[in-house]
C-alpha positions as CSV (number, residue, x, y, z in Angstrom):
1,M,-17.8,-22.3,-16.5
2,E,-19.0,-19.0,-17.0
3,M,-17.6,-16.0,-15.7
4,T,-19.6,-13.0,-14.4
5,L,-18.5,-9.5,-15.1
6,N,-17.6,-9.2,-11.4
7,E,-15.0,-11.9,-11.6
8,V,-13.6,-10.4,-14.9
9,V,-13.0,-7.1,-13.3
10,F,-11.8,-8.8,-10.0
11,Y,-8.8,-10.9,-12.0
12,L,-8.2,-7.9,-14.2
13,L,-7.6,-5.8,-10.8
14,S,-5.6,-8.5,-9.4
15,A,-3.5,-9.0,-12.4
16,V,-2.8,-5.2,-12.5
17,I,-1.7,-5.4,-8.7
18,V,0.7,-8.2,-9.1
19,V,2.3,-7.0,-12.4
20,C,2.3,-3.6,-11.2
21,S,4.0,-4.6,-7.7
22,I,6.6,-6.8,-9.5
23,L,7.5,-3.8,-12.0
24,T,7.5,-1.1,-9.1
25,V,10.3,-3.4,-7.2
26,T,12.2,-4.3,-10.2
27,T,12.6,-1.2,-12.2
28,T,16.1,0.9,-12.1
29,R,14.3,4.2,-12.6
30,I,12.7,5.7,-9.4
31,L,10.0,7.7,-11.0
32,R,8.7,4.6,-13.0
33,S,8.6,2.6,-9.6
34,A,6.4,5.6,-8.3
35,T,4.2,5.5,-11.1
36,Y,3.9,1.6,-10.8
37,L,3.3,2.1,-7.1
38,L,0.5,4.4,-7.8
39,F,-1.3,2.0,-10.1
40,V,-1.2,-0.5,-7.4
41,L,-2.7,1.7,-5.2
42,F,-5.4,2.7,-7.4
43,A,-6.1,-0.9,-8.4
44,T,-6.5,-1.7,-4.8
45,A,-9.0,1.1,-4.4
46,G,-10.9,-0.5,-7.2
47,L,-11.2,-3.9,-5.1
48,Y,-12.5,-2.1,-2.3
49,F,-15.1,-0.4,-4.6
50,Q,-15.8,-3.8,-6.1
51,M,-16.4,-5.4,-2.6
52,N,-18.9,-2.2,-1.8
53,Y,-16.4,-0.8,0.7
54,S,-16.7,2.7,-0.9
55,F,-15.5,4.6,2.7
56,M,-12.2,2.3,2.2
57,G,-11.9,2.7,-1.5
58,A,-12.1,6.5,-0.8
59,V,-9.7,6.4,2.0
60,Q,-7.2,4.4,-0.2
61,L,-7.6,6.7,-3.0
62,T,-7.0,10.0,-0.9
63,V,-4.6,9.0,1.5
64,Y,-2.4,6.2,-0.3
65,A,-3.0,7.2,-3.6
66,G,-3.0,11.1,-3.3
67,G,-1.0,11.9,-0.1
68,V,1.5,9.1,-0.1
69,I,2.6,9.4,-3.8
70,V,2.7,13.0,-3.5
71,L,5.0,12.8,-0.4
72,Y,7.0,10.1,-2.3
73,V,7.4,12.1,-5.6
74,F,8.7,15.0,-3.6
75,S,11.1,13.1,-1.6
76,I,12.6,11.6,-4.7
77,L,12.7,14.9,-6.7
78,L,14.6,16.3,-3.8
79,T,17.1,13.8,-3.0
80,S,17.8,12.2,-6.5
81,S,18.3,13.2,-10.2
82,P,14.7,12.1,-11.9
83,G,16.0,10.4,-14.5
84,G,18.9,8.7,-13.1
85,D,19.3,4.7,-13.0
86,N,19.8,3.2,-9.6
87,E,23.0,0.8,-9.4
88,R,22.0,-3.0,-9.7
89,P,22.3,-4.8,-6.1
90,K,24.8,-7.3,-5.5
91,M,23.9,-11.1,-6.1
92,K,24.2,-11.7,-2.3
93,Y,21.4,-9.2,-1.5
94,V,19.0,-10.6,-4.2
95,I,19.6,-14.1,-2.9
96,A,18.9,-12.9,0.4
97,G,15.8,-10.9,-0.6
98,L,14.4,-14.1,-2.5
99,S,15.0,-16.3,0.3
100,A,13.4,-13.8,2.9
101,V,10.1,-13.6,0.2
102,V,10.0,-17.4,0.0
103,A,10.2,-17.8,3.9
104,G,7.6,-14.9,3.9
105,A,5.1,-16.6,1.6
106,L,5.6,-20.3,3.1
107,L,4.8,-18.7,6.8
108,S,1.7,-16.8,5.3
109,I,0.4,-20.0,3.5
110,Y,1.0,-22.0,6.9
111,I,-0.7,-19.5,8.9
112,I,-3.7,-19.3,6.5
113,L,-4.1,-22.8,6.3
114,S,-3.8,-23.7,9.9
115,H,-6.0,-20.7,11.4
116,S,-9.8,-21.2,11.2
117,F,-11.1,-17.5,10.3
118,P,-14.6,-16.6,12.2
119,T,-17.3,-15.1,10.2
120,S,-17.3,-11.2,10.8
121,K,-20.4,-9.7,12.1
122,Y,-20.6,-7.0,9.6
123,V,-21.0,-9.0,6.5
124,A,-24.0,-7.4,5.1
125,G,-23.9,-4.0,4.2
126,E,-21.7,-1.1,5.1
127,I,-20.8,0.2,9.0
128,D,-22.2,3.2,10.4
129,M,-19.9,6.3,9.6
130,K,-20.5,7.3,13.1
131,M,-18.8,4.1,14.7
132,I,-15.9,4.4,12.1
133,G,-15.1,7.8,13.3
134,Q,-15.3,6.9,17.1
135,V,-13.1,3.8,16.4
136,L,-10.5,5.8,14.5
137,M,-10.7,8.8,16.5
138,G,-11.0,7.2,20.2
139,T,-8.7,6.5,22.9
140,E,-9.9,3.3,24.5
141,K,-8.8,-0.2,23.5
142,Y,-8.7,-1.2,19.9
143,Q,-9.2,2.5,18.9
144,Y,-6.8,4.2,16.6
145,L,-6.1,7.9,17.5
146,L,-2.5,7.1,18.9
147,P,-1.2,5.5,15.9
148,F,-3.0,8.0,13.7
149,E,-1.0,10.6,15.5
150,A,2.3,8.5,15.3
151,V,1.9,8.4,11.4
152,S,1.3,12.0,11.2
153,V,4.5,12.7,13.3
154,L,6.4,10.3,11.1
155,L,5.4,11.9,8.0
156,L,6.1,15.3,9.3
157,A,9.8,14.0,10.0
158,C,10.0,12.7,6.4
159,I,9.1,16.0,5.3
160,V,11.5,18.0,7.4
161,G,14.3,15.3,6.5
162,G,13.6,15.8,2.7
163,I,14.0,19.6,3.3
164,L,17.1,19.2,5.3
165,I,18.8,16.9,2.8
166,A,17.2,19.3,-0.1
167,R,19.3,22.5,1.9
168,K,22.5,20.3,1.8
169,R,22.8,20.8,-2.0
């Protein structure tokens, strides 16, 4: 069976996501963890671009890979020493985490196998930008202005908290 270039790129990006995701949560240095997270976000944007969802890929790059990583690194540098190692978690927390991962994976597999997913009406081509804007900034049912504002307040609270922690030193 011959693989196309599209499949090779998909498997390569998927491998980057899986490996860097594991490295993000297993490394003991917090700045390396942030760097691995950045690679995961870039590879996810690559998958969006591969599926011809250029708007979602651009949002992934600007919002997540740009803004969240900047806030993340900013909070890391304010709250801890940049090169310091984190302490290893206790074995009971590792076992609890692994059991939660296994339970979540089993639940996800069960839901995916038991649910029949309907086909989307937006399969061919991209969605109109005006419709995306109306859905994102609308206040009616299934529109996202309130969650958008809630996330912006949460990010503002994180920045203020980081500044307050930095002032205590």
